[in-house]
C-alpha positions in Angstrom: 105.9 171.8 24.9 109.5 171.8 26.0 111.8 172.6 28.9 113.8 175.7 28.2 116.1 175.6 31.2 116.8 173.7 34.4 118.3 175.1 37.7 119.4 172.9 40.5 120.7 173.8 44.0 121.9 171.0 46.3 120.1 168.3 44.3 121.8 165.0 44.7 125.4 165.4 43.6 124.9 168.9 42.1 125.8 171.9 44.3 124.5 174.5 41.8 123.9 174.3 38.0 121.9 176.1 35.3 121.4 174.3 32.0 119.8 175.7 28.8 118.2 173.1 26.5 117.4 172.4 22.8 113.7 172.2 22.0 114.5 168.8 20.4 117.4 166.5 21.5 119.5 167.0 24.6 122.3 164.5 25.3 124.3 163.9 28.5 127.5 161.9 28.1 129.8 160.7 30.9 131.1 157.8 32.8 128.8 155.8 35.2 128.2 157.5 38.5 128.9 161.1 37.5 125.3 162.2 37.6 123.8 161.9 34.2 120.7 160.2 35.4 120.3 162.8 38.2 119.6 165.5 35.5 116.8 163.4 34.1 115.5 162.7 37.5 115.2 166.4 38.2 113.1 166.8 35.0 111.0 163.8 36.3 110.5 165.7 39.6 109.2 168.8 37.8 106.6 166.7 35.9 105.4 164.1 38.4 106.3 165.7 41.7 108.6 162.8 42.7 111.9 161.1 41.9 111.9 158.1 39.6 114.7 156.5 41.7 114.2 157.5 45.3 110.8 157.9 46.9 112.2 159.5 50.0 112.4 163.2 49.1 114.9 164.1 51.8 117.4 161.6 50.4 117.6 163.6 47.2 119.1 166.5 49.1 122.9 166.9 48.6 125.0 165.3 51.3 125.5 167.6 54.4 122.9 170.1 53.1 119.5 170.9 54.6 117.5 171.7 51.4 117.5 171.4 47.7 115.7 173.3 44.8 114.7 172.0 41.4 113.3 174.7 39.1 112.4 174.6 35.4 111.2 177.1 32.8 108.8 175.4 30.3 107.2 176.6 27.1 103.7 175.1 27.1 100.9 175.9 24.7 102.6 179.2 23.8 103.0 180.3 27.5 105.9 180.2 29.8 105.5 178.1 32.9 107.9 178.4 35.9 107.8 175.2 38.0 109.5 175.2 41.4 110.1 172.3 43.7 111.7 172.9 47.1 112.6 170.2 49.5 113.7 170.8 53.1 114.6 168.0 55.4 111.9 167.0 57.9 109.4 169.4 56.2 106.7 169.0 53.5 108.1 169.7 50.0 106.8 172.8 48.2 105.6 172.8 44.6 104.8 176.1 42.9 103.5 177.0 39.4 104.4 180.6 38.5 105.1 181.4 42.1 101.7 180.0 43.3 101.9 177.1 45.6 99.8 174.0 45.0 97.4 173.0 47.8 97.6 169.4 46.5 100.3 167.8 44.4 97.7 165.9 42.4 96.7 169.3 40.9 100.0 169.4 39.1 100.0 165.9 37.6 99.3 166.1 33.9 100.4 169.7 33.3 103.9 168.5 32.1 103.4 165.1 30.6 106.5 162.9 30.6 107.6 159.4 29.7 110.8 157.9 31.0 112.6 154.8 29.7 115.4 153.5 31.9 117.0 150.3 33.2 114.7 150.5 36.2 111.8 149.6 33.9 112.9 146.0 34.1 110.9 145.8 37.3 107.7 146.0 35.2 108.6 142.5 34.0 110.5 141.0 37.0 108.7 142.7 39.8 105.3 142.0 41.4 101.9 143.1 40.2 102.2 146.3 42.2 104.8 147.6 39.8 102.5 147.0 36.8 99.6 148.7 38.5 101.9 151.7 39.2 102.6 151.8 35.5 98.9 151.9 34.5 98.2 154.4 37.2 101.1 156.6 36.2 100.0 156.8 32.6 96.3 157.3 33.2 96.8 159.9 35.9 98.6 162.1 33.4 95.5 162.5 31.3 92.6 161.9 33.7 92.4 163.9 36.9 89.2 162.1 37.8 91.0 158.8 37.7 93.7 160.1 40.0 91.2 161.4 42.5 89.3 158.1 42.4 92.6 156.2 43.0 93.4 158.4 46.0 90.0 157.9 47.6 90.1 154.1 46.9 93.5 153.7 48.6 92.2 155.6 51.6 89.2 153.4 51.9 91.4 150.3 51.4 93.7 151.4 54.3 90.7 151.9 56.6 89.1 148.6 55.7 92.4 146.7 56.3 92.8 148.5 59.6 89.3 147.4 60.6 90.1 143.8 59.7 93.1 143.9 62.0 91.0 145.4 64.8 88.6 142.6 64.4 91.4 140.1 64.8 92.8 141.8 67.9 89.4 141.9 69.6 88.3 138.5 68.4 85.2 140.0 66.9 83.6 140.6 63.4 81.0 143.1 62.4 79.9 142.8 58.7 77.9 146.1 58.9 81.0 148.1 59.9 82.9 146.4 57.0 80.1 147.3 54.5 80.7 151.0 55.1 84.2 150.6 53.5 82.9 148.1 50.9 80.7 150.8 49.5 83.7 153.2 49.2 85.8 150.5 47.5 83.0 149.9 45.0 82.2 153.6 44.4 85.8 154.5 43.5 87.0 151.1 42.3 84.5 150.4 39.5 85.4 153.5 37.4 89.1 152.7 38.0 88.5 149.2 36.6 86.6 150.6 33.5 89.4 153.1 32.8 92.1 150.6 33.1 90.3 148.2 30.8 89.8 150.9 28.2 93.4 152.0 28.5 94.8 148.5 27.9 92.4 147.9 25.0 93.4 151.2 23.3 97.1 150.9 24.1 97.5 147.4 22.6 97.4 148.2 18.9 99.8 151.2 19.4 102.2 149.0 21.4 102.1 146.3 18.7 103.0 148.9 16.0 106.0 150.2 18.0 107.2 146.7 18.9 107.1 145.6 15.2 109.2 148.7 14.3 111.8 148.2 17.1 112.0 144.4 16.8 111.9 144.2 13.0 108.5 142.4 13.3 110.2 139.3 14.7 107.9 138.3 17.6 104.2 138.3 18.5 103.6 140.2 21.7 100.5 141.1 23.7 99.3 142.8 26.9 96.3 141.5 28.9 94.5 143.4 31.7 94.0 140.9 34.5 91.4 141.8 37.1 89.2 139.9 39.5 86.4 142.2 38.2 86.6 140.5 34.8 84.9 137.5 36.4 82.8 138.9 39.2 80.8 142.0 40.1 82.6 144.2 42.7 79.9 143.9 45.4 79.6 140.1 45.0 83.4 139.6 45.0 83.9 141.7 48.2 81.1 139.8 50.0 82.4 136.4 49.0 85.9 137.3 50.3 84.7 138.1 53.9 85.9 134.9 55.5 89.2 134.9 53.8 89.7 138.6 54.6 88.9 137.9 58.3 91.5 135.2 58.5 94.4 137.0 56.8 93.4 140.5 58.0 93.6 142.0 54.5 91.2 142.9 51.7 91.7 140.2 49.1 89.2 141.4 46.4 89.4 144.6 44.4 91.3 146.6 41.8 94.3 146.7 44.1 94.9 143.1 43.0 94.9 143.9 39.3 97.8 143.0 37.0 99.0 143.6 33.4 99.9 140.3 31.7 102.9 140.5 29.3 103.5 137.7 26.8 105.9 136.9 24.0 105.0 134.3 21.4 102.1 133.1 23.6 104.3 132.6 26.6 105.1 134.6 29.7 107.7 137.3 28.9 109.2 137.0 32.3 109.8 133.2 32.0 110.6 132.9 28.3 111.9 136.2 27.1 115.7 136.8 26.7 117.2 140.1 28.1 117.2 141.6 24.6 113.6 140.6 24.0 112.5 142.0 27.3 114.3 145.2 26.7 112.7 145.6 23.2 109.3 144.9 24.8 109.8 147.6 27.4 111.0 150.2 24.9 108.0 149.6 22.7 105.7 149.7 25.7 107.1 153.1 26.8 106.9 154.5 23.3 103.3 153.4 23.1 102.7 155.1 26.4 104.1 158.3 24.8 101.9 158.1 21.8 98.8 157.3 23.9 99.3 160.4 26.1 100.1 162.5 23.1 96.8 161.7 21.4 94.7 162.2 24.4 96.3 165.4 25.7 97.3 166.8 22.3 100.7 167.6 23.9 103.9 165.7 23.1 105.3 164.5 26.5 108.9 165.1 27.3 110.8 161.8 26.6 113.7 160.7 28.9 115.9 157.9 27.6 118.3 156.9 30.4 121.1 154.5 29.4 118.7 152.3 27.5 121.2 151.3 24.8 123.5 149.2 26.9 122.1 145.9 25.5 121.4 147.1 21.9 123.8 147.1 19.0 124.7 150.3 17.2 122.2 149.7 14.4 119.3 149.3 16.9 120.4 152.4 18.8 120.3 154.4 15.6 116.9 153.0 14.7 115.4 154.0 18.1 116.9 157.5 18.1 115.8 158.0 14.5 112.3 157.0 15.4 112.0 159.3 18.4 113.6 162.2 16.4 110.5 162.2 14.1 108.1 165.1 14.2 105.4 163.5 16.4 107.9 163.3 19.2 108.8 166.5 21.1 111.7 167.2 23.4 114.1 164.3 24.2 116.7 163.8 26.8 119.3 161.0 26.4 122.1 159.7 28.6 124.9 157.5 27.4 128.4 156.5 28.3 129.5 155.9 24.7 130.5 159.3 23.4 131.6 158.3 19.9 128.5 156.1 19.3 126.1 158.8 20.3 127.8 161.6 18.4 128.0 159.4 15.3 124.3 158.7 15.4 123.5 162.4 15.9 125.5 163.3 12.8 123.1 161.4 10.6 119.9 162.8 12.2 118.5 166.1 10.9 117.3 167.4 14.2 118.5 170.2 16.5 120.5 169.0 19.4 122.8 170.0 22.3 125.3 167.7 23.9 126.6 168.1 27.4 129.6 166.2 28.9 129.4 165.5 32.6 132.7 165.0 34.4 133.8 164.1 37.8 132.6 166.3 40.7 129.4 167.0 38.6 131.0 169.4 36.2 128.9 170.1 33.1 130.4 171.3 29.8 128.4 171.8 26.5 130.2 170.2 23.6 130.2 172.4 20.5 129.3 170.9 17.1 
């Protein structure tokens, strides 16, 4: 599977652009702030129906414009797929596959699998548990539509249960039977989510360890741990036991919405003991493991986006990573970098088809000839 071409109209800093791509490696070179990452974010939109950088769709529309369009032509399983995303301010965004509009955006997730590695990934280590749950959800949803539907239903039930707890507080009342209606929904949808997350982490770990050994030179021992309240208690028992606490703080304190993904280095917390270089190596290995995990389950190589990930790596490590992802099991790759000579030097030594685009000021794009 690969993206054959990308068309943008009024997307971020691009007024109008059409870009043809290589089936293998596509590089965007330019100074900071010229719009390299915006190209990758457009590809992210076409895969996951949202920006990787800005969750507010209207803010991705070019300044002083009312709408934007992101459109891509993909080759998938021998067939051409035309994916269209239209965003108009103060209106619901439109998503179409071969001119047919989706009724629900969740129907599109998984059609175009994608993995992105970017500086923003640091939030997986330094951010709260919500960020690591989003990571697990984002990976699993790309290969399991049932998981995504369960997650949507769970979040709806959680919202209603929390609203009921606030209503109890405002009326100085408490009705356990009313709460049990939403408890049943949390249990119904939460238990399969828990089981899928546990399976995911168990199966991801050996793949992650293999990539980390390759990228780090086998220097450190790392691990991932699925942390959930359900590891120590049944869902029903845990929810009931939390009633008094929930009533006081007006929020549901037990469930899979409190899950976390533990990350350790040498037996210690990666966040507390890992250097910037070690944390970056950890994240690159984690995302490459995500890629391989999705590839094996879907039998489709995801599109891989590498956004300015080399700013803390030396030239030899950069070459090692690009050489790795240029191997046959990886499919189409998009890379951004500010260092033209470094990237071109590495590409000269890699026997893979590639196209290089230079982005200048005012969002001009010029393909560099070999």
